[in-house]
C-alpha positions as CSV (number, residue, x, y, z in Angstrom):
1,M,0.0,0.0,0.0
2,Q,2.9,2.3,0.5
3,L,4.3,1.9,-3.0
4,P,2.1,4.5,-4.7
5,W,3.1,7.1,-2.1
6,L,6.8,6.3,-2.5
7,S,6.6,6.4,-6.3
8,L,4.8,9.8,-6.1
9,L,7.4,11.2,-3.7
10,F,10.2,9.9,-5.9
11,S,8.7,11.5,-9.0
12,V,8.4,14.9,-7.3
13,Q,12.0,14.7,-6.2
14,I,13.1,13.9,-9.7
15,A,11.1,16.8,-11.1
16,G,12.7,19.2,-8.6
17,I,16.1,17.9,-9.5
18,S,15.5,18.2,-13.2
19,R,14.2,21.7,-13.1
20,G,16.0,23.9,-15.6
21,P,18.2,26.8,-14.7
22,V,17.0,30.4,-14.3
23,I,18.9,33.5,-15.3
24,I,18.5,36.8,-13.4
25,Q,19.9,39.9,-15.0
26,S,20.3,43.3,-13.4
27,P,19.7,46.1,-13.7
28,E,16.7,46.1,-16.1
29,T,17.7,49.5,-17.7
30,L,20.7,51.6,-17.6
31,L,21.3,55.2,-18.8
32,V,25.0,56.0,-19.4
33,Q,26.9,59.0,-20.6
34,T,29.2,58.8,-23.6
35,D,32.8,57.7,-22.7
36,K,31.7,56.3,-19.3
37,E,31.4,52.7,-18.2
38,A,28.6,50.4,-17.2
39,K,28.4,47.1,-15.3
40,L,25.8,44.4,-16.1
41,F,25.2,41.4,-13.8
42,C,24.0,37.9,-14.7
43,E,23.2,35.4,-11.9
44,I,22.5,31.7,-12.7
45,R,20.2,29.8,-10.3
46,S,20.7,26.1,-10.9
47,S,21.7,22.9,-9.2
48,K,24.4,22.5,-11.8
49,S,27.6,24.6,-12.0
50,N,30.4,25.5,-14.4
51,Y,28.2,26.8,-17.2
52,G,29.7,28.5,-20.1
53,I,28.2,32.0,-20.2
54,F,27.6,34.0,-23.4
55,W,26.8,37.7,-23.7
56,F,25.0,39.0,-26.8
57,R,23.7,42.4,-27.8
58,L,20.4,42.8,-29.4
59,I,20.7,45.9,-31.7
60,T,17.8,48.4,-31.3
61,P,16.4,49.0,-33.8
62,P,17.2,45.5,-35.1
63,N,19.8,45.3,-37.9
64,P,18.2,43.3,-40.8
65,D,21.6,41.6,-41.4
66,N,22.3,40.5,-37.9
67,H,19.8,41.0,-35.0
68,Y,22.1,39.5,-32.3
69,Q,25.8,40.4,-32.0
70,F,28.0,38.0,-30.1
71,L,30.2,39.8,-27.6
72,V,32.0,37.4,-25.3
73,H,32.0,33.9,-24.0
74,S,33.6,32.8,-20.7
75,D,33.9,29.6,-18.8
76,S,36.2,28.2,-16.0
77,K,39.0,27.9,-18.5
78,S,39.0,30.7,-21.0
79,V,37.4,33.9,-22.3
80,S,36.8,34.5,-26.0
81,H,35.4,37.5,-27.8
82,G,33.2,37.7,-30.9
83,E,34.5,38.8,-34.3
84,G,35.3,42.5,-34.4
85,I,34.8,42.9,-30.7
86,I,37.6,44.9,-28.9
87,S,38.5,42.9,-25.8
88,E,39.5,46.0,-23.9
89,H,36.0,47.3,-24.5
90,F,34.1,44.3,-23.1
91,I,35.6,42.8,-19.9
92,V,34.0,39.8,-18.3
93,S,34.6,38.2,-14.9
94,S,32.8,35.0,-14.0
95,D,32.4,32.3,-11.3
96,P,30.3,29.2,-11.5
97,Y,27.0,31.0,-10.8
98,R,27.4,34.6,-11.9
99,S,29.0,36.8,-14.5
100,T,29.8,40.5,-14.6
101,L,30.2,42.3,-17.9
102,R,32.0,45.7,-17.9
103,L,31.4,48.0,-20.8
104,L,34.2,50.6,-21.1
105,N,34.3,53.9,-23.1
106,L,30.8,53.6,-24.3
107,K,29.4,55.3,-27.4
108,P,25.8,55.9,-28.5
109,S,26.3,53.1,-31.0
110,D,26.8,50.7,-28.1
111,S,23.1,51.1,-27.1
112,G,21.0,48.0,-27.1
113,I,19.7,45.1,-25.1
114,Y,22.5,43.0,-23.5
115,I,21.5,39.4,-23.0
116,C,23.2,36.8,-20.9
117,T,22.8,33.2,-22.2
118,I,23.9,29.7,-21.1
119,I,23.7,26.3,-22.8
120,D,21.7,23.8,-20.8
121,S,22.0,20.9,-23.3
122,P,20.1,20.6,-25.6
123,K,18.6,24.0,-25.2
124,L,19.6,27.7,-24.7
125,V,18.5,29.6,-21.7
126,F,18.2,33.4,-22.0
127,G,18.0,36.2,-19.4
128,R,15.5,39.0,-19.8
129,G,18.3,41.4,-20.8
130,T,19.5,44.8,-19.7
131,Q,18.4,47.8,-21.8
132,V,21.5,50.1,-22.1
133,N,21.1,53.6,-23.5
134,V,24.2,55.7,-24.2
135,V,23.6,59.5,-24.5
136,D,25.9,62.4,-24.9
137,I,24.2,64.5,-22.2
138,L,22.3,63.0,-19.2
139,P,19.0,64.5,-18.5
140,T,18.9,66.8,-15.5
141,T,16.1,66.6,-13.0
142,P,14.8,70.0,-11.9
143,A,15.6,70.9,-8.3
144,P,12.6,70.9,-6.0
145,T,11.3,74.4,-5.4
146,K,11.5,75.5,-1.8
147,K,8.6,77.4,-0.3
148,T,9.7,80.7,1.0
149,T,7.9,81.8,4.1
150,P,7.8,85.6,4.8
151,K,10.2,86.6,7.6
152,R,8.6,88.2,10.6
153,K,9.9,91.6,11.3
154,V,11.7,91.6,14.7
155,C,11.3,94.8,16.6
156,N,14.3,96.2,18.3
157,T,13.3,96.9,21.9
158,K,16.6,98.3,22.9
159,P,17.0,102.0,22.1
160,S,20.2,102.9,20.5
161,N,21.8,105.9,19.0
162,S,23.3,103.8,16.2
163,V,21.6,103.3,12.8
164,Q,18.6,101.0,13.0
165,K,19.5,97.6,11.4
166,N,17.3,94.8,12.7
167,G,13.9,96.3,12.0
168,P,11.8,99.2,13.3
169,F,12.3,100.5,16.9
170,C,9.2,99.2,18.7
171,S,9.7,100.5,22.2
172,A,7.5,103.5,21.3
173,L,4.6,101.2,20.6
174,P,3.9,100.0,24.2
175,L,4.7,103.6,25.4
176,S,2.1,105.1,23.1
177,L,-0.5,102.4,24.2
178,L,0.2,103.3,27.9
179,M,-0.2,107.0,27.2
180,G,-3.5,106.3,25.4
181,C,-4.8,104.3,28.3
182,I,-3.8,107.1,30.8
183,M,-5.4,109.8,28.6
184,T,-8.6,107.7,28.4
185,L,-8.7,107.6,32.1
186,L,-7.7,111.2,32.6
187,I,-10.3,112.8,30.3
188,P,-13.4,111.6,32.2
189,L,-11.6,112.5,35.5
190,I,-10.9,116.0,34.2
191,V,-14.5,116.4,33.1
192,I,-15.8,115.3,36.5
193,I,-13.4,117.6,38.4
194,R,-14.4,120.5,36.1
195,Q,-18.1,119.8,36.6
196,N,-17.6,119.7,40.4
197,Y,-15.7,123.0,40.3
198,L,-18.5,124.7,38.3
199,W,-21.1,123.3,40.6
200,N,-19.4,124.6,43.7
201,V,-18.9,128.0,42.1
202,A,-22.6,128.2,41.2
203,R,-23.6,127.0,44.8
204,R,-21.4,129.7,46.4
205,H,-22.9,132.3,44.1
206,F,-26.4,131.2,44.9
207,V,-25.8,131.2,48.7
208,K,-24.4,134.8,48.5
209,Q,-27.5,135.9,46.6
210,L,-29.7,134.5,49.4
211,Q,-27.7,136.2,52.1
212,R,-28.4,139.6,50.6
């Protein structure tokens, strides 16, 4: 009764072992200035090792004569470049599970999609590629605009004979308010005193008139 379960488990393990390799390329896109360099990375996820790694360039727009340009191949023993490829321009470094391609002294004509490939016999396995764009002038991003808040005027509360520099002299303001309050209180007081005085004068005059 246990044979069907054992056979199923065995088949799952075989499927996991025979699973094909996966290639991860980074970055997805790259914008480079003319005469600068770029680095492309290729990682191989597989149970096997010691793959020979190929780098191709897909010309954009595609060339009708040759869509893919072979750049360089590397394995544990040697490195070989494609026909017409300058070895000092394309430098590759590899280990069993990854490869790094350095592109030196780039020109706009070097733009394209760079693809990492391995042979997992009897088939080829391709990465998704890295889109490289080489431009003479890199686009500039506008600097974020800063909000300017109006500065509050600072009153100089210390009287000085020197020329006023830090804003208006404000000590007169509380003094004028104080004087205004005093005058507001004094005016009714003066009116009351004046009325009292006039009333007393009139009273005295009236008393004198009665005494006569």
